[in-house]
mmCIF entry with sequence, helices, sheets and N, C-alpha, C, O atoms, coordinates in Angstrom:
data_MODEL
# 
_entry.id   MODEL 
# 
_entity.id                         1 
_entity.type                       polymer 
_entity.pdbx_number_of_molecules   1 
# 
_entity_poly.entity_id                      1 
_entity_poly.type                           'polypeptide(L)' 
_entity_poly.nstd_linkage                   no 
_entity_poly.nstd_monomer                   no 
_entity_poly.pdbx_seq_one_letter_code       
;(UNK)(UNK)(UNK)(UNK)(UNK)(UNK)(UNK)(UNK)(UNK)(UNK)(UNK)(UNK)(UNK)(UNK)(UNK)(UNK)
(UNK)(UNK)(UNK)(UNK)(UNK)(UNK)(UNK)(UNK)(UNK)(UNK)
;
_entity_poly.pdbx_seq_one_letter_code_can   XXXXXXXXXXXXXXXXXXXXXXXXXX 
_entity_poly.pdbx_strand_id                 A 
# 
loop_
_entity_poly_seq.entity_id 
_entity_poly_seq.num 
_entity_poly_seq.mon_id 
_entity_poly_seq.hetero 
1 1  UNK n 
1 2  UNK n 
1 3  UNK n 
1 4  UNK n 
1 5  UNK n 
1 6  UNK n 
1 7  UNK n 
1 8  UNK n 
1 9  UNK n 
1 10 UNK n 
1 11 UNK n 
1 12 UNK n 
1 13 UNK n 
1 14 UNK n 
1 15 UNK n 
1 16 UNK n 
1 17 UNK n 
1 18 UNK n 
1 19 UNK n 
1 20 UNK n 
1 21 UNK n 
1 22 UNK n 
1 23 UNK n 
1 24 UNK n 
1 25 UNK n 
1 26 UNK n 
# 
_struct_asym.id          A 
_struct_asym.entity_id   1 
# 
_struct_conf.conf_type_id            HELX_P 
_struct_conf.id                      HELX_P1 
_struct_conf.pdbx_PDB_helix_id       AA1 
_struct_conf.beg_label_comp_id       UNK 
_struct_conf.beg_label_asym_id       A 
_struct_conf.beg_label_seq_id        3 
_struct_conf.pdbx_beg_PDB_ins_code   ? 
_struct_conf.end_label_comp_id       UNK 
_struct_conf.end_label_asym_id       A 
_struct_conf.end_label_seq_id        25 
_struct_conf.pdbx_end_PDB_ins_code   ? 
_struct_conf.beg_auth_comp_id        UNK 
_struct_conf.beg_auth_asym_id        A 
_struct_conf.beg_auth_seq_id         3 
_struct_conf.end_auth_comp_id        UNK 
_struct_conf.end_auth_asym_id        A 
_struct_conf.end_auth_seq_id         25 
_struct_conf.pdbx_PDB_helix_class    1 
_struct_conf.details                 ? 
_struct_conf.pdbx_PDB_helix_length   23 
# 
_struct_conf_type.id          HELX_P 
_struct_conf_type.criteria    ? 
_struct_conf_type.reference   ? 
# 
loop_
_atom_site.group_PDB 
_atom_site.id 
_atom_site.type_symbol 
_atom_site.label_atom_id 
_atom_site.label_alt_id 
_atom_site.label_comp_id 
_atom_site.label_asym_id 
_atom_site.label_entity_id 
_atom_site.label_seq_id 
_atom_site.pdbx_PDB_ins_code 
_atom_site.Cartn_x 
_atom_site.Cartn_y 
_atom_site.Cartn_z 
_atom_site.occupancy 
_atom_site.B_iso_or_equiv 
_atom_site.pdbx_formal_charge 
_atom_site.auth_seq_id 
_atom_site.auth_comp_id 
_atom_site.auth_asym_id 
_atom_site.auth_atom_id 
_atom_site.pdbx_PDB_model_num 
ATOM 1   N N  . UNK A 1 1  ? 0.855   -1.193 0.000  1.00 0.00 ? 1  UNK A N  1 
ATOM 2   C CA . UNK A 1 1  ? 0.000   0.000  0.000  1.00 0.00 ? 1  UNK A CA 1 
ATOM 3   C C  . UNK A 1 1  ? 0.894   1.248  0.000  1.00 0.00 ? 1  UNK A C  1 
ATOM 4   O O  . UNK A 1 1  ? 1.819   1.368  0.804  1.00 0.00 ? 1  UNK A O  1 
ATOM 5   N N  . UNK A 1 2  ? 0.603   2.145  -0.896 1.00 0.00 ? 2  UNK A N  1 
ATOM 6   C CA . UNK A 1 2  ? 1.413   3.360  -0.976 1.00 0.00 ? 2  UNK A CA 1 
ATOM 7   C C  . UNK A 1 2  ? 0.971   4.365  0.085  1.00 0.00 ? 2  UNK A C  1 
ATOM 8   O O  . UNK A 1 2  ? -0.065  4.197  0.728  1.00 0.00 ? 2  UNK A O  1 
ATOM 9   N N  . UNK A 1 3  ? 1.773   5.403  0.253  1.00 0.00 ? 3  UNK A N  1 
ATOM 10  C CA . UNK A 1 3  ? 1.459   6.421  1.257  1.00 0.00 ? 3  UNK A CA 1 
ATOM 11  C C  . UNK A 1 3  ? 0.146   7.120  0.921  1.00 0.00 ? 3  UNK A C  1 
ATOM 12  O O  . UNK A 1 3  ? -0.655  7.408  1.810  1.00 0.00 ? 3  UNK A O  1 
ATOM 13  N N  . UNK A 1 4  ? -0.071  7.393  -0.368 1.00 0.00 ? 4  UNK A N  1 
ATOM 14  C CA . UNK A 1 4  ? -1.306  8.065  -0.788 1.00 0.00 ? 4  UNK A CA 1 
ATOM 15  C C  . UNK A 1 4  ? -2.509  7.178  -0.501 1.00 0.00 ? 4  UNK A C  1 
ATOM 16  O O  . UNK A 1 4  ? -3.532  7.659  -0.014 1.00 0.00 ? 4  UNK A O  1 
ATOM 17  N N  . UNK A 1 5  ? -2.394  5.896  -0.796 1.00 0.00 ? 5  UNK A N  1 
ATOM 18  C CA . UNK A 1 5  ? -3.516  4.985  -0.551 1.00 0.00 ? 5  UNK A CA 1 
ATOM 19  C C  . UNK A 1 5  ? -3.811  4.890  0.943  1.00 0.00 ? 5  UNK A C  1 
ATOM 20  O O  . UNK A 1 5  ? -4.970  4.804  1.350  1.00 0.00 ? 5  UNK A O  1 
ATOM 21  N N  . UNK A 1 6  ? -2.754  4.908  1.758  1.00 0.00 ? 6  UNK A N  1 
ATOM 22  C CA . UNK A 1 6  ? -2.953  4.829  3.201  1.00 0.00 ? 6  UNK A CA 1 
ATOM 23  C C  . UNK A 1 6  ? -3.742  6.038  3.696  1.00 0.00 ? 6  UNK A C  1 
ATOM 24  O O  . UNK A 1 6  ? -4.673  5.896  4.489  1.00 0.00 ? 6  UNK A O  1 
ATOM 25  N N  . UNK A 1 7  ? -3.368  7.221  3.229  1.00 0.00 ? 7  UNK A N  1 
ATOM 26  C CA . UNK A 1 7  ? -4.081  8.439  3.624  1.00 0.00 ? 7  UNK A CA 1 
ATOM 27  C C  . UNK A 1 7  ? -5.528  8.382  3.135  1.00 0.00 ? 7  UNK A C  1 
ATOM 28  O O  . UNK A 1 7  ? -6.446  8.767  3.859  1.00 0.00 ? 7  UNK A O  1 
ATOM 29  N N  . UNK A 1 8  ? -5.730  7.902  1.904  1.00 0.00 ? 8  UNK A N  1 
ATOM 30  C CA . UNK A 1 8  ? -7.078  7.840  1.345  1.00 0.00 ? 8  UNK A CA 1 
ATOM 31  C C  . UNK A 1 8  ? -7.963  6.914  2.167  1.00 0.00 ? 8  UNK A C  1 
ATOM 32  O O  . UNK A 1 8  ? -9.108  7.251  2.468  1.00 0.00 ? 8  UNK A O  1 
ATOM 33  N N  . UNK A 1 9  ? -7.436  5.750  2.532  1.00 0.00 ? 9  UNK A N  1 
ATOM 34  C CA . UNK A 1 9  ? -8.234  4.801  3.313  1.00 0.00 ? 9  UNK A CA 1 
ATOM 35  C C  . UNK A 1 9  ? -8.588  5.390  4.674  1.00 0.00 ? 9  UNK A C  1 
ATOM 36  O O  . UNK A 1 9  ? -9.720  5.240  5.135  1.00 0.00 ? 9  UNK A O  1 
ATOM 37  N N  . UNK A 1 10 ? -7.633  6.059  5.324  1.00 0.00 ? 10 UNK A N  1 
ATOM 38  C CA . UNK A 1 10 ? -7.903  6.644  6.638  1.00 0.00 ? 10 UNK A CA 1 
ATOM 39  C C  . UNK A 1 10 ? -8.940  7.744  6.534  1.00 0.00 ? 10 UNK A C  1 
ATOM 40  O O  . UNK A 1 10 ? -9.846  7.825  7.364  1.00 0.00 ? 10 UNK A O  1 
ATOM 41  N N  . UNK A 1 11 ? -8.817  8.595  5.519  1.00 0.00 ? 11 UNK A N  1 
ATOM 42  C CA . UNK A 1 11 ? -9.782  9.686  5.354  1.00 0.00 ? 11 UNK A CA 1 
ATOM 43  C C  . UNK A 1 11 ? -11.159 9.144  5.029  1.00 0.00 ? 11 UNK A C  1 
ATOM 44  O O  . UNK A 1 11 ? -12.161 9.680  5.501  1.00 0.00 ? 11 UNK A O  1 
ATOM 45  N N  . UNK A 1 12 ? -11.227 8.074  4.220  1.00 0.00 ? 12 UNK A N  1 
ATOM 46  C CA . UNK A 1 12 ? -12.519 7.482  3.868  1.00 0.00 ? 12 UNK A CA 1 
ATOM 47  C C  . UNK A 1 12 ? -13.198 6.958  5.128  1.00 0.00 ? 12 UNK A C  1 
ATOM 48  O O  . UNK A 1 12 ? -14.406 7.124  5.298  1.00 0.00 ? 12 UNK A O  1 
ATOM 49  N N  . UNK A 1 13 ? -12.433 6.328  6.009  1.00 0.00 ? 13 UNK A N  1 
ATOM 50  C CA . UNK A 1 13 ? -13.000 5.798  7.246  1.00 0.00 ? 13 UNK A CA 1 
ATOM 51  C C  . UNK A 1 13 ? -13.521 6.938  8.115  1.00 0.00 ? 13 UNK A C  1 
ATOM 52  O O  . UNK A 1 13 ? -14.582 6.823  8.729  1.00 0.00 ? 13 UNK A O  1 
ATOM 53  N N  . UNK A 1 14 ? -12.771 8.040  8.167  1.00 0.00 ? 14 UNK A N  1 
ATOM 54  C CA . UNK A 1 14 ? -13.198 9.195  8.964  1.00 0.00 ? 14 UNK A CA 1 
ATOM 55  C C  . UNK A 1 14 ? -14.489 9.777  8.392  1.00 0.00 ? 14 UNK A C  1 
ATOM 56  O O  . UNK A 1 14 ? -15.392 10.150 9.141  1.00 0.00 ? 14 UNK A O  1 
ATOM 57  N N  . UNK A 1 15 ? -14.574 9.853  7.069  1.00 0.00 ? 15 UNK A N  1 
ATOM 58  C CA . UNK A 1 15 ? -15.790 10.391 6.446  1.00 0.00 ? 15 UNK A CA 1 
ATOM 59  C C  . UNK A 1 15 ? -16.985 9.503  6.750  1.00 0.00 ? 15 UNK A C  1 
ATOM 60  O O  . UNK A 1 15 ? -18.071 10.007 7.036  1.00 0.00 ? 15 UNK A O  1 
ATOM 61  N N  . UNK A 1 16 ? -16.803 8.185  6.691  1.00 0.00 ? 16 UNK A N  1 
ATOM 62  C CA . UNK A 1 16 ? -17.905 7.259  6.973  1.00 0.00 ? 16 UNK A CA 1 
ATOM 63  C C  . UNK A 1 16 ? -18.364 7.434  8.418  1.00 0.00 ? 16 UNK A C  1 
ATOM 64  O O  . UNK A 1 16 ? -19.565 7.482  8.688  1.00 0.00 ? 16 UNK A O  1 
ATOM 65  N N  . UNK A 1 17 ? -17.413 7.531  9.347  1.00 0.00 ? 17 UNK A N  1 
ATOM 66  C CA . UNK A 1 17 ? -17.777 7.711  10.759 1.00 0.00 ? 17 UNK A CA 1 
ATOM 67  C C  . UNK A 1 17 ? -18.522 9.030  10.940 1.00 0.00 ? 17 UNK A C  1 
ATOM 68  O O  . UNK A 1 17 ? -19.509 9.093  11.673 1.00 0.00 ? 17 UNK A O  1 
ATOM 69  N N  . UNK A 1 18 ? -18.049 10.085 10.272 1.00 0.00 ? 18 UNK A N  1 
ATOM 70  C CA . UNK A 1 18 ? -18.691 11.396 10.386 1.00 0.00 ? 18 UNK A CA 1 
ATOM 71  C C  . UNK A 1 18 ? -20.122 11.339 9.877  1.00 0.00 ? 18 UNK A C  1 
ATOM 72  O O  . UNK A 1 18 ? -21.026 11.895 10.501 1.00 0.00 ? 18 UNK A O  1 
ATOM 73  N N  . UNK A 1 19 ? -20.336 10.673 8.748  1.00 0.00 ? 19 UNK A N  1 
ATOM 74  C CA . UNK A 1 19 ? -21.682 10.565 8.174  1.00 0.00 ? 19 UNK A CA 1 
ATOM 75  C C  . UNK A 1 19 ? -22.579 9.753  9.096  1.00 0.00 ? 19 UNK A C  1 
ATOM 76  O O  . UNK A 1 19 ? -23.724 10.133 9.340  1.00 0.00 ? 19 UNK A O  1 
ATOM 77  N N  . UNK A 1 20 ? -22.071 8.644  9.606  1.00 0.00 ? 20 UNK A N  1 
ATOM 78  C CA . UNK A 1 20 ? -22.880 7.794  10.489 1.00 0.00 ? 20 UNK A CA 1 
ATOM 79  C C  . UNK A 1 20 ? -23.273 8.558  11.747 1.00 0.00 ? 20 UNK A C  1 
ATOM 80  O O  . UNK A 1 20 ? -24.424 8.493  12.176 1.00 0.00 ? 20 UNK A O  1 
ATOM 81  N N  . UNK A 1 21 ? -22.324 9.286  12.343 1.00 0.00 ? 21 UNK A N  1 
ATOM 82  C CA . UNK A 1 21 ? -22.644 10.047 13.552 1.00 0.00 ? 21 UNK A CA 1 
ATOM 83  C C  . UNK A 1 21 ? -23.659 11.138 13.259 1.00 0.00 ? 21 UNK A C  1 
ATOM 84  O O  . UNK A 1 21 ? -24.554 11.388 14.066 1.00 0.00 ? 21 UNK A O  1 
ATOM 85  N N  . UNK A 1 22 ? -23.525 11.794 12.100 1.00 0.00 ? 22 UNK A N  1 
ATOM 86  C CA . UNK A 1 22 ? -24.466 12.851 11.737 1.00 0.00 ? 22 UNK A CA 1 
ATOM 87  C C  . UNK A 1 22 ? -25.870 12.285 11.555 1.00 0.00 ? 22 UNK A C  1 
ATOM 88  O O  . UNK A 1 22 ? -26.843 12.866 12.034 1.00 0.00 ? 22 UNK A O  1 
ATOM 89  N N  . UNK A 1 23 ? -25.974 11.163 10.870 1.00 0.00 ? 23 UNK A N  1 
ATOM 90  C CA . UNK A 1 23 ? -27.286 10.538 10.655 1.00 0.00 ? 23 UNK A CA 1 
ATOM 91  C C  . UNK A 1 23 ? -27.857 10.061 11.985 1.00 0.00 ? 23 UNK A C  1 
ATOM 92  O O  . UNK A 1 23 ? -29.061 10.164 12.219 1.00 0.00 ? 23 UNK A O  1 
ATOM 93  N N  . UNK A 1 24 ? -26.996 9.540  12.856 1.00 0.00 ? 24 UNK A N  1 
ATOM 94  C CA . UNK A 1 24 ? -27.453 9.029  14.147 1.00 0.00 ? 24 UNK A CA 1 
ATOM 95  C C  . UNK A 1 24 ? -28.021 10.154 15.010 1.00 0.00 ? 24 UNK A C  1 
ATOM 96  O O  . UNK A 1 24 ? -29.005 9.959  15.724 1.00 0.00 ? 24 UNK A O  1 
ATOM 97  N N  . UNK A 1 25 ? -27.398 11.334 14.939 1.00 0.00 ? 25 UNK A N  1 
ATOM 98  C CA . UNK A 1 25 ? -27.880 12.473 15.727 1.00 0.00 ? 25 UNK A CA 1 
ATOM 99  C C  . UNK A 1 25 ? -29.266 12.897 15.228 1.00 0.00 ? 25 UNK A C  1 
ATOM 100 O O  . UNK A 1 25 ? -30.166 13.156 16.027 1.00 0.00 ? 25 UNK A O  1 
ATOM 101 N N  . UNK A 1 26 ? -29.428 12.967 13.913 1.00 0.00 ? 26 UNK A N  1 
ATOM 102 C CA . UNK A 1 26 ? -30.717 13.347 13.342 1.00 0.00 ? 26 UNK A CA 1 
ATOM 103 C C  . UNK A 1 26 ? -31.508 12.094 13.009 1.00 0.00 ? 26 UNK A C  1 
ATOM 104 O O  . UNK A 1 26 ? -32.632 12.187 12.514 1.00 0.00 ? 26 UNK A O  1 
# 
């Protein structure tokens, strides 16, 4: 896994968590 792919995977996970928390609140 390249450095760019590692950053992309981490950011994607953060975005998913952010969306789930936002939907859960509303």
